C-alpha positions as CSV (number, residue, x, y, z in Angstrom):
1,M,-34.3,15.8,16.8
2,T,-31.6,17.0,14.3
3,P,-31.2,15.5,10.8
4,A,-27.8,14.0,11.9
5,F,-29.4,12.2,14.9
6,M,-32.3,10.9,12.8
7,L,-29.9,9.7,10.1
8,G,-27.7,8.0,12.6
9,A,-30.6,6.3,14.4
10,T,-32.1,5.0,11.3
11,G,-28.9,3.8,9.7
12,F,-27.8,2.1,12.9
13,A,-31.2,0.2,13.1
14,L,-31.2,-0.6,9.4
15,I,-27.7,-2.1,9.7
16,A,-28.6,-4.0,12.8
17,V,-31.6,-5.6,11.2
18,C,-30.0,-6.3,7.9
19,Y,-26.6,-7.6,9.0
20,G,-27.3,-8.7,12.7
21,F,-30.6,-10.5,11.9
22,A,-30.9,-11.3,8.2
23,R,-27.3,-12.2,7.7
24,F,-25.4,-13.2,10.8
25,A,-28.2,-14.7,13.0
26,F,-28.3,-17.7,10.6
27,G,-25.1,-18.9,12.0
28,L,-26.5,-18.7,15.6
29,F,-29.5,-20.9,14.8
30,L,-27.5,-23.2,12.4
31,P,-27.4,-26.4,14.8
32,Q,-31.2,-26.3,15.2
33,I,-31.7,-25.7,11.5
34,D,-29.3,-28.5,10.7
35,A,-31.3,-30.9,13.0
36,D,-34.7,-29.9,11.7
37,L,-33.8,-30.1,8.0
38,S,-31.1,-32.7,8.2
39,L,-28.3,-30.7,6.8
40,S,-24.6,-31.8,6.8
41,A,-21.7,-29.4,7.6
42,S,-20.8,-29.2,3.9
43,L,-24.4,-28.4,2.9
44,S,-25.0,-25.9,5.7
45,G,-21.7,-24.2,4.6
46,L,-22.9,-23.9,1.0
47,I,-26.3,-22.4,2.2
48,S,-24.5,-20.0,4.5
49,G,-22.2,-19.0,1.6
50,G,-25.4,-18.2,-0.3
51,S,-26.1,-15.4,2.1
52,F,-22.7,-13.8,1.3
53,L,-23.3,-14.5,-2.5
54,G,-26.6,-12.6,-2.3
55,Y,-24.6,-9.7,-0.6
56,C,-22.1,-9.7,-3.4
57,I,-24.8,-9.3,-6.1
58,A,-26.9,-6.8,-4.2
59,I,-24.0,-4.5,-3.2
60,I,-23.0,-4.0,-6.8
61,I,-26.7,-3.1,-7.7
62,S,-27.0,-0.9,-4.7
63,A,-23.9,1.3,-5.3
64,F,-25.2,2.1,-8.7
65,A,-28.8,2.4,-7.8
66,T,-28.0,4.8,-5.0
67,E,-26.1,7.0,-7.4
68,K,-29.1,7.0,-9.8
69,F,-32.1,7.0,-7.4
70,G,-30.7,8.3,-4.2
71,P,-30.4,6.8,-0.6
72,R,-34.0,6.7,0.4
73,R,-35.5,4.4,-2.2
74,V,-32.4,1.9,-2.0
75,A,-32.6,1.8,1.8
76,M,-36.4,1.2,1.7
77,A,-35.7,-1.6,-0.8
78,A,-33.1,-3.2,1.7
79,A,-35.6,-3.3,4.5
80,I,-38.3,-4.9,2.3
81,V,-35.9,-7.5,0.9
82,A,-34.7,-8.3,4.4
83,A,-38.3,-8.8,5.6
84,L,-39.1,-11.1,2.6
85,G,-36.0,-13.2,3.1
86,M,-36.4,-13.7,6.8
87,A,-40.0,-14.6,6.3
88,G,-38.9,-17.2,3.9
89,I,-36.4,-18.6,6.4
90,A,-39.1,-18.9,9.0
91,L,-41.4,-20.8,6.6
92,A,-38.7,-23.0,5.0
93,P,-39.9,-26.6,4.5
94,S,-36.8,-27.8,2.8
95,P,-33.1,-27.2,2.2
96,V,-33.8,-25.6,-1.4
97,W,-36.4,-23.1,0.0
98,L,-34.0,-22.4,2.9
99,A,-31.1,-21.8,0.5
100,V,-33.2,-19.3,-1.6
101,S,-34.5,-17.4,1.5
102,V,-31.0,-17.2,3.0
103,L,-29.6,-15.8,-0.3
104,L,-32.5,-13.2,-0.4
105,A,-31.9,-12.2,3.3
106,G,-28.3,-11.9,2.8
107,S,-28.8,-9.6,-0.3
108,S,-30.5,-7.1,2.0
109,T,-27.1,-6.3,3.6
110,G,-25.6,-5.5,0.3
111,L,-28.5,-3.2,-0.5
112,A,-28.3,-1.4,2.9
113,S,-24.7,-0.2,3.2
114,P,-24.1,2.0,0.1
115,P,-27.2,4.3,0.5
116,M,-26.2,4.8,4.1
117,A,-22.7,6.0,3.1
118,A,-24.3,8.2,0.4
119,A,-26.8,9.7,2.9
120,V,-24.0,10.5,5.3
121,A,-22.1,12.3,2.5
122,K,-25.2,14.4,1.8
123,I,-26.1,15.3,5.3
124,I,-23.1,15.2,7.5
125,R,-20.2,17.7,7.5
126,P,-16.9,16.2,6.0
127,A,-15.0,16.3,9.3
128,R,-17.7,14.2,11.0
129,Q,-18.4,11.7,8.2
130,G,-15.9,9.1,9.2
131,A,-17.2,9.0,12.8
132,M,-20.8,8.9,11.5
133,N,-20.2,6.0,9.1
134,T,-18.5,3.9,11.7
135,I,-21.3,4.5,14.3
136,I,-23.9,3.4,11.7
137,N,-21.7,0.4,10.8
138,A,-21.5,-0.8,14.5
139,G,-25.3,-1.4,14.1
140,T,-24.2,-4.9,13.1
141,S,-23.1,-5.6,16.7
142,A,-26.5,-4.4,18.1
143,G,-28.2,-7.0,15.8
144,V,-25.9,-9.7,16.7
145,V,-26.2,-9.0,20.5
146,L,-30.0,-8.8,20.4
147,S,-30.2,-12.1,18.5
148,G,-28.5,-13.9,21.4
149,P,-31.3,-13.2,23.9
150,V,-33.9,-14.1,21.3
151,A,-32.2,-17.5,21.0
152,L,-32.2,-17.9,24.7
153,A,-35.8,-16.7,25.1
154,L,-37.2,-18.9,22.3
155,G,-35.2,-22.0,23.2
156,G,-33.8,-22.5,19.7
157,E,-37.2,-22.0,18.0
158,W,-35.6,-20.5,15.0
159,R,-38.7,-20.2,12.9
160,F,-40.4,-17.8,15.5
161,A,-37.2,-15.9,15.8
162,F,-36.9,-15.1,12.0
163,A,-40.6,-14.3,11.9
164,G,-40.1,-11.6,14.5
165,F,-36.8,-10.4,12.7
166,A,-39.0,-9.9,9.6
167,I,-41.5,-7.8,11.4
168,C,-38.7,-5.6,12.6
169,A,-37.5,-5.1,9.1
170,L,-41.0,-3.9,8.0
171,F,-40.8,-1.0,10.5
172,L,-37.5,0.1,8.9
173,V,-39.1,0.6,5.6
174,F,-41.1,3.5,7.1
175,A,-38.1,4.9,9.1
176,A,-36.1,5.1,5.8
177,L,-38.9,6.8,4.1
178,V,-39.2,9.7,6.5
179,T,-35.5,10.3,7.5
180,L,-33.3,9.6,4.5
181,P,-32.6,12.0,1.6
182,G,-33.8,11.2,-1.9
183,H,-32.1,11.7,-5.2
184,G,-30.7,15.2,-5.6
185,D,-31.7,16.5,-2.2
186,G,-30.3,16.6,1.3
187,G,-33.1,14.9,3.1
188,N,-36.4,16.1,4.7
189,H,-34.7,18.7,6.9
190,A,-31.9,21.3,6.6
191,C,-28.6,19.6,6.0
192,E,-25.4,20.0,8.1
193,S,-23.5,20.1,4.8
194,T,-23.6,22.4,1.9
195,P,-24.2,20.9,-1.7
196,A,-20.4,21.1,-2.1
197,D,-19.9,18.8,0.7
198,A,-21.9,16.1,-0.8
199,S,-19.0,14.3,-2.3
200,T,-20.4,13.3,-5.8
201,D,-19.3,14.4,-9.1
202,G,-21.9,12.4,-11.1
203,A,-19.4,9.6,-12.0
204,S,-20.8,6.2,-12.7
205,G,-19.5,2.8,-13.9
206,L,-16.7,0.6,-12.6
207,P,-14.1,2.5,-10.5
208,R,-10.6,2.7,-11.8
209,L,-8.3,0.4,-9.8
210,N,-5.4,2.1,-7.9
211,G,-3.0,0.8,-5.4
212,D,-5.3,1.7,-2.4
213,L,-8.1,-0.3,-4.0
214,M,-6.1,-3.3,-5.0
215,R,-4.7,-3.7,-1.5
216,L,-8.2,-3.2,0.0
217,I,-9.6,-6.0,-2.3
218,A,-7.0,-8.4,-1.3
219,A,-7.2,-7.6,2.5
220,T,-11.0,-7.7,2.5
221,F,-11.2,-11.0,0.5
222,L,-8.9,-12.8,3.1
223,T,-10.6,-11.2,6.2
224,G,-14.0,-12.2,4.8
225,A,-13.0,-15.7,4.3
226,A,-11.5,-16.0,7.8
227,S,-14.5,-14.5,9.5
228,T,-16.8,-17.4,8.3
229,A,-15.1,-19.7,10.9
230,I,-17.2,-17.8,13.5
231,W,-20.1,-16.3,11.6
232,S,-21.1,-19.4,9.9
233,F,-19.7,-22.2,12.1
234,G,-19.2,-20.6,15.6
235,S,-22.2,-22.2,17.1
236,K,-21.3,-25.6,15.7
237,L,-17.8,-25.3,16.9
238,V,-18.9,-24.7,20.6
239,K,-21.4,-27.5,20.3
240,L,-18.6,-29.8,19.0
241,R,-15.9,-28.6,21.6
242,L,-18.1,-27.8,24.7
243,D,-21.4,-29.6,23.9
244,W,-23.1,-26.2,24.1
245,G,-26.7,-26.0,22.9
246,H,-28.7,-23.1,21.9
247,S,-28.2,-21.4,25.3
248,G,-24.5,-21.5,25.1
249,A,-24.5,-20.4,21.5
250,G,-26.7,-17.6,22.4
251,M,-24.3,-16.4,25.1
252,L,-21.5,-16.6,22.6
253,W,-23.4,-14.4,20.2
254,I,-24.1,-11.9,23.0
255,A,-20.4,-11.7,23.7
256,I,-19.6,-11.2,20.0
257,G,-22.3,-8.5,19.6
258,A,-21.5,-6.6,22.8
259,A,-17.8,-6.4,22.0
260,G,-18.5,-5.3,18.5
261,I,-20.0,-2.1,19.7
262,A,-16.4,-1.0,20.0
263,G,-16.4,-1.0,16.2
264,A,-18.0,2.5,16.5
265,L,-14.5,3.8,17.4
266,A,-12.9,2.7,14.1
267,G,-13.0,6.1,12.5
268,T,-11.5,7.8,15.6
269,L,-8.8,5.2,16.0
270,V,-7.7,5.2,12.4
271,A,-7.4,9.0,12.6
272,R,-5.3,8.8,15.8
273,F,-3.0,5.9,15.0
274,G,-3.2,5.3,11.2
275,L,-4.9,2.5,9.4
276,D,-2.1,0.1,9.2
277,R,-1.5,-0.2,13.0
278,I,-5.3,-0.7,13.6
279,H,-5.6,-3.1,10.6
280,R,-2.7,-5.4,11.8
281,L,-3.8,-5.3,15.5
282,F,-7.4,-6.3,14.9
283,L,-6.7,-8.9,12.2
284,A,-4.4,-10.6,14.9
285,A,-7.3,-10.5,17.3
286,I,-9.6,-12.1,14.7
287,A,-7.0,-15.1,14.3
288,L,-6.7,-15.4,18.1
289,G,-10.5,-15.3,18.5
290,I,-11.0,-18.1,15.9
291,V,-8.5,-20.3,17.7
292,L,-9.9,-19.6,21.2
293,V,-13.5,-20.5,20.0
294,G,-12.7,-23.5,17.8
295,A,-9.5,-25.2,18.9
296,S,-9.8,-28.6,20.7
297,F,-8.2,-27.2,23.9
298,T,-10.9,-24.5,24.5
299,V,-12.9,-24.3,27.7
300,P,-15.8,-22.0,28.3
301,V,-14.0,-19.0,29.5
302,L,-11.6,-19.2,26.5
303,A,-14.5,-19.5,24.0
304,V,-16.3,-16.5,25.5
305,A,-13.0,-14.5,25.4
306,G,-12.6,-15.6,21.8
307,G,-16.0,-14.4,21.0
308,V,-15.3,-11.0,22.5
309,L,-12.0,-10.7,20.7
310,F,-13.7,-11.6,17.4
311,G,-16.6,-9.4,17.8
312,A,-14.7,-6.3,18.6
313,A,-12.1,-7.0,15.9
314,Y,-14.6,-7.8,13.0
315,I,-16.7,-4.8,13.5
316,M,-13.7,-2.6,13.9
317,L,-12.3,-4.0,10.7
318,T,-15.4,-3.4,8.7
319,G,-15.3,0.2,10.0
320,V,-11.7,0.5,8.9
321,Y,-12.6,-1.0,5.5
322,L,-15.5,1.4,5.2
323,V,-13.2,4.4,5.8
324,W,-10.5,2.9,3.5
325,G,-13.0,2.4,0.6
326,I,-14.6,5.9,0.9
327,R,-11.3,7.7,1.1
328,A,-9.9,5.7,-1.8
329,L,-12.8,7.0,-3.9
330,P,-13.8,10.2,-2.1
331,D,-16.0,11.5,-5.0
332,R,-18.0,8.3,-5.1
333,P,-18.6,7.3,-1.4
334,A,-21.2,4.6,-2.2
335,T,-18.9,3.0,-4.8
336,G,-15.9,3.2,-2.5
337,L,-17.8,1.4,0.2
338,M,-19.2,-1.1,-2.2
339,T,-15.7,-2.1,-3.4
340,G,-14.3,-3.1,0.0
341,F,-17.5,-4.6,1.3
342,L,-18.2,-6.5,-1.9
343,T,-14.8,-8.4,-1.7
344,L,-15.3,-9.0,2.0
345,A,-18.5,-10.9,1.1
346,V,-16.8,-12.6,-1.9
347,G,-14.3,-13.9,0.6
348,Q,-17.2,-15.0,2.9
349,T,-19.0,-16.7,0.0
350,A,-15.8,-18.8,-0.7
351,G,-14.8,-19.2,3.0
352,A,-18.1,-20.7,4.3
353,P,-18.2,-23.9,2.1
354,I,-14.5,-24.4,2.2
355,F,-14.6,-24.4,6.1
356,G,-17.5,-26.9,6.0
357,L,-15.5,-29.2,3.6
358,L,-12.5,-29.1,5.9
359,M,-14.6,-30.0,8.9
360,D,-16.3,-32.9,7.1
361,Y,-13.3,-34.3,5.4
362,I,-10.2,-33.5,7.4
363,S,-10.9,-32.1,10.9
364,A,-12.2,-29.1,12.8
365,D,-8.7,-28.3,14.1
366,C,-7.4,-28.1,10.5
367,A,-10.2,-25.8,9.5
368,V,-9.7,-23.6,12.5
369,L,-5.9,-23.3,11.9
370,V,-6.2,-22.6,8.3
371,F,-8.7,-19.8,8.6
372,A,-6.7,-18.2,11.5
373,I,-3.8,-18.1,9.2
374,L,-5.9,-16.4,6.5
375,A,-6.5,-13.5,9.0
376,M,-2.8,-13.2,9.7
377,V,-2.0,-13.0,5.9
378,A,-4.6,-10.2,5.5
379,G,-3.0,-8.3,8.3
380,A,0.3,-8.2,6.3
381,L,-1.3,-6.1,3.6
382,Q,-0.7,-2.3,4.0
383,A,-2.9,0.5,3.1
384,G,-1.6,3.5,1.0
385,K,0.2,6.0,3.0
386,R,-1.4,8.9,1.1
387,N,-4.8,8.7,2.8
388,F,-4.3,6.9,6.1
389,Q,-1.5,8.7,8.2
390,P,-2.5,9.5,11.7
391,A,-3.6,13.0,12.3
């Protein structure tokens, strides 16, 4: 197996475990967790927001730690933190324990992304880096789609599910050790790239804001906030609208995850059609997906269709933001990725509790409409023309 294949496989699996299991599976099991621990929609929204808060803190640490210590150590740390957080969720006896564990599990996702971007910059030729980054990023979908059958098989036994997820994360510690490059090297095998291709100039500290980064920050904040309508409350919405239990929610998650595999094409589509067109198209799809899943008029076929739209659009957009951030800071790929993904998570940190409050104190219809509008507003923001014209 080539170094590129090993890097892609390890990165895909790490993102699947950290994002699909440690971060987004919480929303899938939320109705059962709510029932067992007596959580209100407002409280579960705050706890869910803690996952995104953990991400915000960790991705800042990860970007700078990757530049200092190299991708291998930081990726191993991500897998360890994911295992600890998910084990804590499995054992949680109270809302406080659960909140701390969810925050810890969510922080693993922030640790995981920057070292993978840096590893790709070290090992993969520049012309292929965008495609490899978006393939690795699509691992989120694999994790989401696998969590659906787990929910179906275990009948909503969320403690057993998270225990199994934690064991999967431990295997990724060893995989990262043997396949990812360390500080100052190109990995354990011959690299595809030369040292000049590694896209690093030794810079550190906070990046200087430019037009591309400012627009990226605004777009990702709004997109992140809008996405919590499904990631944090999708299973609660279909339970409310369609009286679906864990089986129906599991099917929704399978639809979201399976459709998200299309996100691997983000780099190719951006190169072909330009970032602005892809950005607008898939934010419109996010808005429509939220409405189809959560509106009072929904029926089963519309809810599943909404899940498909949301899954494909969300993973596509994270791939778009990944490319946007890296190209905006080409000499600091880990920091460029961190900037966009950080503000995506800041939006999610704010969005989850706000959606829960709207559900509790106004109505689910109001919450769904407001968050669909947030997605449409994000789509109105344009990327800089310098980096993102179609080829």
